Steps between C-alpha positions, in 0.01 A plus 500: 500500500712817478761495222876541578509815291223658709670390819820664387314821410344502848832442674667771292227751586470420874694735725576342832493836691154582359359154573641468855431870563127429483529285813806637684619852577849520351776753555811562294830371627780524250411315180232295683178557694429376851186450713342286766459138390134404431568135571616521857475743791801741526555850624836555325480477118681199348284472186698618197382565141741534213342683203815441298475119527121481535508301825408528872667330791437496879813442694288435812276215391687403180218540249596634161412500129376707209167680459308182422640318802417799723136484391485120536640525856316810618164455324504120485459523123575207271770560239246569220296729730810706590575536130142609430517755786816652347354488147197697619722752688719566195220480237638188334230304316459129585241302318302305759247225442213463749548222748279196464342328806766223455781755522348662804501160674874465435590815687671455839289566807623847590474621146152342477396714796629815335315408179179452695524835680586678174202339331274597796619864494419528129161328552398741781617805303301379200194456720529858616487653157327239286211358699179670587527421866866605517429840349188557708646398834881485491585778256234728650652452848846592383376806307302613802824502689641729231738247342580580140487226243870519432567451874260202514689339217837593646420303819315219306191549718224257427171348605398140594148404392253396772446147373628227734744357250510734197878539514577140597281354219665731241858421619433126492358534147813682395719212616614619844524230764269517807807410719667836408174701523468375856870555590482866391182540709292605199278195543380356827439122497277362776314169514555428132353841411697791360419869509673835433669675794453853368149476352310829492805714593712765334858367457839651584781281355809483721824497286861448569790727399486399133125524477415129525171435674548316832150524648188718537310719740128507452265761645131426545243756381227335707332692782474180706706560817558126540696496173872571557593833335826359354601149405862430404680211334639245744870427527634289213831399337502835317318728745645582844317807628779590752747544209272696268410870474204606291608734217876431523520415131369843410683687775859372497642742239323799658634396844858505363442836328347665804721311751190449712218250532151587615344216698121477535261231620255412216470446129282803437747721688769405249269549197366837610854632562595389149204706381656793686832452321671333794637169373773412755238337722433144615259332747541231762149392402361500850766268651740597769829627353759219474878494484488356150282793378739749659798338334316508167464878534859536616629373167380826348522763775588550862211744551143400582210740557198332657159659416241447779142599542409709805458201739766543772417164655584327168832684479599385852419146398740527215798623706648150511510487117664838483765394752582212256562758235739694723684179578576456130678833505227691307365851554128513581266791468125517585219691334179517695186591291217706653248316716257296295734503194731232362738518201231373266222748603742792534648439151150479345373820663805718426700611200825315424712800593315531834561137584869526418540823698320353802723197513815707455401749776361249751776238484640472849797296620369188679705540819381858547144404399498216751650721771239777454210251486606323826576826674144618428365175640717506815404853595631578846498142623865422609455121473360526147780739408760250626328236293508710180868575551572127498278466188696764315838370606404144389435635154821710484695195618404305187668753265828348381680830432666647812503861371124496419431349849696787660306765307166348607613489864593868482169606339282273725665625815365845419156370411477294815672746726756247624879502492685347208709291736196335656367408160840376388536281808163343439584464128827313578315273748234405236766440232695268731180315584411466128849380415498235775155383381626457146807306629274259684272455195807429286628249756165319487519478122850345508580377851872443570629172639679578825707181473652607167835676537579801273673412175873542484750375249430288192149342477462130474416362159128487447351176368439529127703819458752481222802716589656422161196605297602698190170694511667828594750470219224398254299799603793734424546348154126540430514861620781573252304328218198724574693825556762476235421205269497717182809695595832412321830418674849407376627172630827317463554133404779269390507386144635168371860633522444594866513870403271753663230636268226760569144486378184707552171331608178590669484409875211254452687303231824500700333374822289232328784366288743498796265307729386258232862431409579408863175300523375703796123506542293699753354332810235762577201417278414868427858595415531191278176599318645848439832360385330259258272775375797726417675211324190438287472868414867514400449198271220702338741788444337717775706653776270561800515842668361614834172599336460146368516363860284768657221440249548125490184283456612290797401714798750320724786609269359858469469521879858388556617753241347784698677379811844467336484809283416755772749583773398603848769771495564776256849646447527868569630742242859501631639637178377847589761503781762338273473157660474230232349163595524217250173321410453129432438552127839674477667184627258259335760256371648459852146463650401227254826303532484528878137371509577212275813400693308519829231273366757250366691501837181424684429215260848361557453527877178302475671241277787482755254441781309235310821323393624512860181340628528234231862436604398442866251235401708334225627143562623392159870586442439608134225734606719646781784562257271667246338721774843606630604607149176692462556670839849605398378641169220691671750655745717616209204653317385669822841656547517629147155671520569627856824657380309684223252621758779595743385254766689255719397136508495361855412144409 
């Protein structure tokens, strides 16, 4: 259990821009920072971070919160784990007691899987350095490849002993459930027998953006050709290989700094390039490049440089994946290593400066690289040449930016010895074809009903929809409580002699007292919970401020605070051109009074509706008379409040 004092220390230390900046590339815009949302696919940034308030908000998908909530949402951390992550980041000491087997059993399933993979990574790393077989086989292999010990530890490389169930037996003894060992793929269960998936292999842990272990890659050191060279963790609730890039946790900051990501194929390519001082590198781990992996890179940079070995056939096979990168609006360069070399072998056989110089000098724009490669293949064959022109145009057509497309058309026309107009005509044809295909795909996803006429006028009332719900007015009152609860305003009231008096009070006290006095309660459960919480704090002599809500123990309240405290729009500095725009805080009294009156009016409208329905169904004369009096009083009250709001009552 983490103490409240420690939690407060962590929240005070955590900087939202630093925390989010580890996962999202952010750019300055006014007082805030913006970037592409990591929670949904978007090409135009709608994800906003406010360092001043310590919150994030996506105005596309609606997610928002503080640093803890970002980690919980993005990394699937529990609340305590997010706090521990931040404590470690900001060197805040938390006394932890070791978990007992009973406590491990109480973890939820996804967290249990993470605990299992973390335990396994430490176990394999310990084997590598602290067992005779691990040092003789695993560590020797890594050192033969030239991997330094600090690099081995940096990547958490390890070794799985050759015994059939060495790992499984040890994990069960330590209290980990066989169910989770099997779900992570670490243990294979077959015919009531269980054995280790990675036995006798060197281990490459695969980690997510924050460094949590998702799964493993295991390389055999056996000379037996029947044994698969690599074995990888199967898909699980925490490991989806199409969404993961090996080394991304160690590369993300370097990718932002260099505004470029080097993409390689295997684990050892990444590690060897790190040895050469190149850290902005990730691997697709032998899988075909996916849209999710491309989008992961695009959070940090729009530039990808793909490092290939000298196999031209392999490069041609990867053209589809590169086209997917172009379609995401990213710039792609290709580096082709000498025949017989790959990034791993080249980095190990050359000095760091030579590797870096080679990559810089050999990086070629993909469109030009593809054009030159296909031209060489086509030779003087006109049919092949026509085919390569279509190939090139198909790639250019995927680029979203019109200006960039035009530049490529101009350059490729010279390379292919064909007029720009011919290429442009073909380009327009392909883009129309692609557009029509996407329209058909969209229509299949949500087919329209031909019998339904287009909507005009006022929609019919939907069953269950409450048009007199005060939720909007309640939300506005809660927003004012969160934004300005501790601010003071002067308000007027009538004393016993009906004379106007003025008094100063904080906004929170004024709102709470006013609504309690009129016996108005909130209908929305979350808004009611916030109102009651504010009332309780005021009774304790505490006036909640925005920081109180943003760091609230109740994550639902903290999440709503992030949504209500951050505006989608930012006011320009009009004062520099002598245009003065009033802000809400400058007219706070009016805003508070207006919000309270609007809520009261909506309550009266609901009461009027309820009273009217009761009147329709009433049969007793006494009841009818009482209901008519109520209806008259409600109309009077509505008129009084409407007059204050400057509205006209129509009924």
